[in-house]
N, C-alpha and C positions, 0 to 999 in steps of 0.2 A: 504494500499499499504505499502510496506516494502522493506528491504534489507536482504538477507540471505547469509550465508556462512558456510562452514564446512571443517574439516581437518580429515583425517584418515590415520594412519600410524602404522607400526609394533611397538610393545611396547618398544623395546629397539633399538636405532640407534647409530651409531658412533657419539660422541660428545654430545649425549643426554643420560646420564645414566638413567637406569630404574627408579631410585628413583626420578629423576627430570622430568620424562616424562609428568606427569600431569601439572606441573607448566609451562613447556616449551610450551606445546600445548595451555594451557589457555592464556598465554601471546600472542601467535600468533592469537588466536581467538579474543581477545580483540582488537588487532591491526586491524584485518579484520573488526570487527564490527565498529570501529572508522572511518575506511575509507568509510563506507556506511552510516554514520550519516545522510547525506542529504536525503537519501531515507526514513529514519525513525527517525525524531528528537525527538519523544515523549517518547520513552523508548527503552531499549535494555536488552538482556539476553544472557547467555552462559550456556551450559550444556555439561557435559562429561560423557562418558561411558568408564570406564577403568576396566570392570569386566572380560574381556578376557585376558588370559596370553599372547596371540599372537598379539593383536592390541588395540590401543586406538583411540576412536573417539570423536570428539567434534562438536557441532552445535552452531552457533551464529546468532543473530537476531537483527535487528533495526526496530522499529515500528513507522509507521504513523497511529495514531489511528483514525479510521473512524467510525466503529460501536462498541458500548459498549467501551467507552474510559476508562473504569476502569481497574484496575490491573487484572481482570478476564480474559482479552484478552491477557495477556503477553505470549510471546513465548521465547524459545522453549516450546511447550505445549505437555503434555503426557496424554495417556489414563489412566483411574483410576488404571488399573493393572500394569502400567509401561512398558507395552510391546513396544508400539509405541511412538515415539517422533517426533514431526513435527515442521519444520520451513517453513514458507509459505509467499509468496509475491503475493498479488493480491486481488480479490474479487470474491465470488461466489454469484451470484445474486438471485439464486433460493434456497438459503440455508434454508429458512423457509419451503419451500415445502419438502425439503429433511428431515428436522426434523420431519415433519408429518409422513413421511414414516418410519423413524427410531424408533418413538415411545419410547422414553427414556427420562429421565430427563437431563436437561442441566444446568450448573452452570453460564452461561454467555449468552449474546445475540449476540456474535460475530460469524462470519461465520468460523473462524478457528476451533472452537470447533466442529461445524457441519461437517466440512471437516474430521477432525480426527476421529469422530465417524463413519462417512461413510466408511472410509478406514478400520476401525476395523471390521465393520459389513460386507461390501460387497467386500473388497479387493481393490487393487489399480486401476486395469484396469476398473472395473465396476463403481467405483466412478468417475473416470475421464470422463467417457461417460455420467454420469448422471449430473455432475456439469456443469452449465451454467455460464461461467465467464472467467476471465483472471487470469493467475496464473503461477508462477514458484515455485516448492515446492521440499522439501527433507523430506522423511520420513524414520526414522531408526527403523528397526524391531529387537529388542533385542533378541527375541527368535530365529530367524533364522540367526541372524547376517548378515542381508542384508540391504544395503542402496538403496532406491528408489529415483530417480530424475525424474521430469515430468515438462512438459511445455504445455501451453494452445494451442488450435487448430491453431490460426494464429500467435502465437509467440509475443503476446503483451508484455509479461514480459520475460526478458532475463535470461539466465543461462549458465555460462561458467564452464568447468570442465576439469580435466586432472591431469597429474603428474607434481609436482614440487619437484624435488629431489626424496626422498623416500616417499613423502606425496602424497596421492590422495586428491585433493582439488576441491572445487566448490564455486561459488559465483555469485551474481547478476551482479557484475561489475568486470572487470579485476584489477582495482586499489586495491580491497580487496585482490586478490591473490598476488599482488605485495608488499603488506604490510607484508608478512611472511618473516621470516629469511631465510628460504630455497631459496626463490626468490633472496633475497639480496646476498646470498652466491654464487648463480649461476644463473643469469638471463637467460631466454630462448632466443634462437636466433629467428630472424625474419623468418617467413614462406614465401618463395619466391613465392609459388603458391597463397597464400592469397594476397600478394602484387600485383600480376598480376591481380587477380580478382578485387581487390579494384581499380586499375587504370582503369579497363574496366568498372566497374559499379558504381563507387564512394562510395562503401561500401563493407564490407567483409560479403559474405553470409554464413549462416550456411550450413554445420557443420564445415566450416573452422574458423580459428582464426588467428589473425595476428602473434601470437607466436607459434613456434613449440612446439608440444607436448600437446597443449590445443585445446579444441573444444567448439563450440557453440551448445548446445543441439537443434536439429531441432524442429520447431513447430510441435505440435501434436504428440509428441513421449514421451516415458518414458524409463528409463534405470535402471536396477537392477544390483548391484555389491555385490558379496558375500565376506565374509572374505577370502575365498580361492582365489578369484580374486585378492584381494589386495595383499596377500602374494606372488602370482605369478606374480604380476605386469602386469595383463591383463585387458583389457576393453572390455566387451561384446558390441555388436552393439545396438543402440537404437531401440526400437520397436514402431511401429505406433499404436496409439489408435484412431486416426482420420485421414482419408485419403481423401485428396481433390480430387484425381483422381476417387475414388469411389463415392464421392458426385456428381461429374460432370456426371459420367455414369448413376447414378440413375435419376438425374435431367433431362437430355436431353432425356432420355427414357420415361419420363412421363410428358411432358410439359403441362402447363396450356393451356386450349383451346383458351383463348383470353386474351386481356389486362384487360378487366373487371374482368374476373375470377382471374387473377393475383392480381389485386387490392384487391378483396374481401378477398383473403387469406393473403396477405402480410400487408395490412393496420393494422389489429389488432395485428399481430405479431410484427410489428415495434413499434406500440404504447406501447405494453407491454415491449418491450426491452428498450424503453426510460424510462417508468414508474419505472421498477425495478432498473434502474441505478440512480434513485434519492434517493435511500435508503442511508441515512447518518446521523450521529449525529453531522455533521459539515456543514458550509454554502456551497451551491452548486451553480454552475453557468454554463454557456455555452460558448464555443469559437464561435464567430459569425463572419463569413466572409460575403462577398456579394454574395455567391453562393447558389445553391439549397441545397446541402448536409447539411450544418450547419444550414440553415434557416428552413428546415423541422425538424431537431432535436429540434431546439429552439421552433417551433410551437407545436410539440408534447409534449415537456417538460412543456411548459406553460399550455397546456390543462390538463396534468396529475397532475401538481402542484395545479391547480385550483380545479380539482375533489377531490384531496386528502387533501385539506386545508393546503398545504405546505406553507412555508414561500416564500417570494418574490424571483424569480429567477434573477440572475445577468448575464449580457452578457458582453464579453470583445472582443474588436477589436483593431487591430493595424492599424494606418493610415501611409501612405507613402507619401513623397513629390513628388514621381515619379508616374505620372498618370497610367503607364502601370501596376503598382503594387498596386494601391490604390483602396480598396473596402470599404472604411470607410462610404462613403455617402449612398451606398446601405445598408450597415449594420445598419446605423442610422435609415433609414426608416423602415427596418424590426423590429428593437427593439422597435421603437415607435408604430408600428402597433400592436405588440404583448404585449405592456404594460410592457416591461422589463426595469429594471434599467440598464443603459448601460454606460460602461467605454470605452473611446476611447483615445488611447495614440499614439501620433505621433512617428514613428520610424525615428529619425534624422540620418543623415549620421554619426555623431559623435558617437551616441549610438551604431549603428551597428558595426562600425569600432572598438570601444573599446571592443566589445565582442570577436572579433577574437582571441586575445591572449589567451583567457581562453577556447576556444573550446576544445583543447586536454584534458583538465582537466575533462570535462564532457563527451566527447566521447572517451572512452578509447582506441578504435581502430580508425585508420584513417577513417574519414567520411566526404564527400564532397557534400552533398545536401545543397546548399546555403540557402534554406529556414530554415535551422537550426538556423540562426541568428534571424529572426523575431519570430520563435517559442520560443526561449529562452527568448527573450524580453517580449513576450506576457505572458509567464508562470510567469515571475517575476511580471508583472502587476497583474495577476489574484491572486497571492498568497497574495496580500495585502487585499483581500476582500473574498476569498473563498478557500476551501481546495480541493473540488471535482469539476471537470469540465467535461462536456459532449462535445464530438467533432463529426465532420462529417467524420472522417477518415474511409475509406473503401467504401464510396459511389461510387467513380469513378470506382474502381475495380470491385465491385459487380454488378453495374447497368449500366456500359458502359458510362463513362463520359469523357474520355481522347480524345484528338483530333485524336489520332491514331485509336480509336474505330469508330469515325464518318467518317473520310476521308481515313483511311488506306486501306480498301478493295478496293474501287474505284480507289485510287491512284495506288495500286499495279497492278490492272488489266491494267490500262493505261500504266504503265512503262513496264510491262511484254510484252506488244505488240510492244515495240520499240526494234529493234535489239541491242544486247549488245555493239557492237562497237560504235554505236551512243550514247548510254547511257554513255559510258566511256568518249566520247568527251564532252557530256553535263556536266558530273561531273568535268572534267578538266576545262571547261570554268567557272563554278561556283567557282572553286578553284583559278583561276587566273584572279580575278577581277569581274567576273559575279555576285558573291554574293553581293559585295558592290554595284554594279550598280543597281541591282534589288531592293535591300533594300532602296536605295536612292529614286528610282522612286516610290516605294510603299509609303514610308513616305510622299512624296510630294502630293500624292492624297488620302491618307487614310481618311482624314476628309470628303471627298466627297463620300465615299462609304456607303452603308447601314450598320447599326450597326452590323448585324449579319454576315456581311462579313469581318469585321475588325479583324485583328490578333494582338495579343500581341506578344512581343519578336519575331518579324518577321525575323530578321537576324538570330536568332538561329535556327528557323524552316528551313530557306534556307540552313544553314550549314548541318542540319540533312538530308535534301533532297539530298544534294550532296553525303553523305555516302550511302543513300538508293538506289540511282541510279544504283549502282554497285552490288546490291543484286541479287543472282541467284535463290532465292526461297522465298516464303512468310515468312518463318521462318527467313531467313537471313535479309529480309526487316525489320521485326519486331526488330531483335537485333540491326540493324543499328540505329534505333531510341533510343534504350536503351543505347548503348555503348558511353562512353566518349572517350576512346582510343581503336580503333579496334585492334591496335598492341600495347600492353603496353610498354612504353619506359623504359625498364629495361636494365641495363648492364648485359652481359653475357646470357647464355642459362638457361632456366628453367628446373627443374628436370622433368623426365618422358616425356610425350608427349606434353608438352606445357601448355597452359592455359586451365584448366578444364572447363567443361560446367556445371554450378550449376543447370541449368534447364533440363539437359539430362533425369533425371528420370521422370519429369512431361511430357516431350515431348514423352517419351516411352509409358507412360500411355495413353496419348491422341491418339497416333498412333493406339492403340488397339481399339479405338472406331470407330463407323461409322463416316464418314466424317463430321467435325464440320464446321459451318460458320466461316470464318476467325476472325469475331469479338469475337466469343466464345473462339477460340483458344488464342487470345491475352489476354482476360480477365483471362483465366486460368493461363497464364504465368505471368500476373501482380499480381495475388493473390499469386502465389507460390513464386514469385521473388521479384518484386519492392515493393510490399506492405510489405513483411516479412522482407526484408534486408534494406530497405530505410525508408519508411514512418513511420513504427511502432518504429524502434530504434530512429529515429529522435525525435519523440514525447516523447518516454519514457525518453531518457537522458535529454532532455530539461525540461520536467515537474518535473522529480525527482530531478534535480539540484535545482529547486525552492521549493521542498517538497510539490508538489501537485499531486493528482491522477487524471488521465485522463481516462474516460470511453467512449467506442465507441459502440453506439447501433447497427451500421450497421454490426458490427462483432459478434453479437449474432449468435451462431451457427444455431439457428432455422431460422433466417432471411437469413443468408448465404446460407443454404441448399435449402430453398424455392426459393431464387434468381436464382438458377441453373434450375429452372423449367420455367422461363420466356420465352415466345416466342420472336422471334427477334423484333416484332413490339413493345414490351414492353421495349426494350433496346434502339434501334436506329431507328428513323423514320424521314423522311423529313429533314435530316441533323442535327438533334438534338439528343443528348443522354439522358440518364437517364429519358426516357419517363414515366416510372412508378412513379418515384419520383416526377416528375413535375405534373403528374395527382393527386397524393396523396395530394401534397401541395395545389393544386387548389381547392381540394375538402374540405379541412379543414380550410384553411386560405389563400385565394389568395393574392399573392404579385406580382403585375404586373411589378414592377420596376426590378425584377430579370430576365426579358426577355431580355438578353443581352449576349454577348460573354463571354465565361469562361476566368477568369483571374487566373494566378498562384500566389501562396503565396510565393513570392521570393524578391530578391533585385537586383538592377541594376548593376550586376557584370560587364557586358561588359564595362560600363562607368567607374566604380571604378578602374578597372585594367589599364585604360588608364589615370586615374587622381589621386585621393587621396591614392590609394593602390599601385601605380606604384613603388615608392621607396622601399617600404616594400617588394614587390614582386621581384624587381630586386636583392635585397640582397639574398633572399632565392633561387633564380634561377641562381645565378652566376656560370658560368661554372667551376671554380676552386673548388667551394664548392661541386657541384654535382659530380665532378670527384673524390674528396678525399672521399666522402661518399661511393662510389662504388655501389650505388643502381640505380640511374636513369641515363639514357642516356643523356649526356649533349647536344649532337647535336639535337636529336629529341625535347627535351624540349625547347631549345633556338629557333628552327625553329618555333615552335607553338607560342612562345612569340613574335617573330618579325612579324609573320603574323597577330597576334592580334593588336600589337601596330601600324602597318601600316594602319589598318582599312580595309585591304583586305579581311580578314576572321574574323568571330567571333569564337574565341577559348576559350571563357570564362569558360565553364564547364570543358573542358580538363585541362586547366591551374589551375582551382580551385582544382581539385583532386591532382595535383602535389603540389600546395601550401599547402593545408591541410596536405599532407603527410610530407612535409618539416617542418611545424610547429609542427606536432605531434612528429617528430624525435627529435626536439629541447627540448621538454618536457620529452619524455619517454626514451631517450638514454643518458641523461646527468647524 
């Protein structure tokens, strides 16, 4: 796991005499590499190509050494003939199999050399389709004067790019781009469409970026830029090398005939996905919650480690003093049953609150998934004992584990049968006191309900229901549960036709298929959207801030592609999701204590915003400050704040998006 960056510009620029071009570029590259040191604390490197009279290019790298920790794995890395130069962030788990196909000598044991040799032999696109792993990379072809950028199928590893003054620049994180003199001389403006998308979804989805003129390379794409493109200041469009829509089309056209047949295919695939992610020359552990996803990964990892004679696995769990968010007891039972060394660390209120001020330094764009707090704290705990961690990310999206997957289809059928005028009345009743009354009634009787009927964060689900009541289609119903602000509270009008739909492309691809069950449709949207722009960036930034590498077995492409062949009964049945994963865990290592409602990995924001965070939030949301900034609408924001403080409505997540934006502005616009 590493950090990558690069700059490319015409050889002579105003203020940068040709004779000083190399030194100026090298100084900027060093500043970019320094900004990424947390992603690669073990080593760094810079390489320049000044052979063209028209343009000069430089690559920078910071290394977190995982495989072959010797200097043989140093980047930027070149092919023996000097044609290709690679900087790469990630891991290719099948690199030994690729070496067998390449049939050539290698000077190291690291996957970087394998990837570079594969590109030289097979070309970029074929290498991307053969490589199983997570990555963001840049490969410079000195012969054709072409720069290639690429990103893995699901977008595990980030990559930003675009124009900064006369420079074409790219980097793993925006802070590296901000370290250049060109940025300091003329910082880019905020992108108002990206702001609106952030306020709606609590994250900025690719290909948008919070800064005008910059882009996030979409997952599963690659981009090739020639020297002519550079000199003409044009950017070609990214090209897909992996298409989720096509994977869905193939999967639903050839479903497994039964749950048993699904298990027969997926069990060995997932076992191999876990086993190959244990490859490392550093200590390896697992993030362990009290849920199915991470528990199955831990069980498969323990089995693979025992079969391969690997060293003892370590498990890490955060404990919360708030019962709705605490899974530590279930995780303890799982770890003990699997024989794992287990570290549990309580997340105190003081610990979490102390993290808030630093969040914009780790999340270079505004980001407002509140579970970023425990994720960052858990990563810091893990780094004291391990460098590589396996996680259960992707299990909910691929195997139908969210509440909306379980209850959404039936709830929508029931709501759709109610006339819209009556639904609007019901929504208004919830908005004007009904939400609070129902939540209080539920809390009074919750302990007497069967465990499987209990709901965590019930108030928040009531609030989402109020939004969903006014949906006019299943698609709008889904988006109501996804959005924090249906109408982003921005001052002034947005350019163009308003807030763009980041999932329009996926919706169009799905519309071309035979009618999908609503569960399938939601899973597709979750994989293209929520997983890509929320879950994965959350974990990447938090883990990299602690200099650890997180690997996700469920996001192995073989597993993901096979998961789209699952029949409905292997996804959702009898009010329970992730049927296949439950069956798999029961077959290899039964854990009866996991038979309980799903809990989220979060923090009690609702209460914090009425308690220990209230004064801090009041300052950030003061009407005079909002008016002076000229970004957020003070009236809409203060209305949400008063609704929350009164207890009449739960506006925790909508307010958190605003607060994280305000804190981000404090750091990035000073």
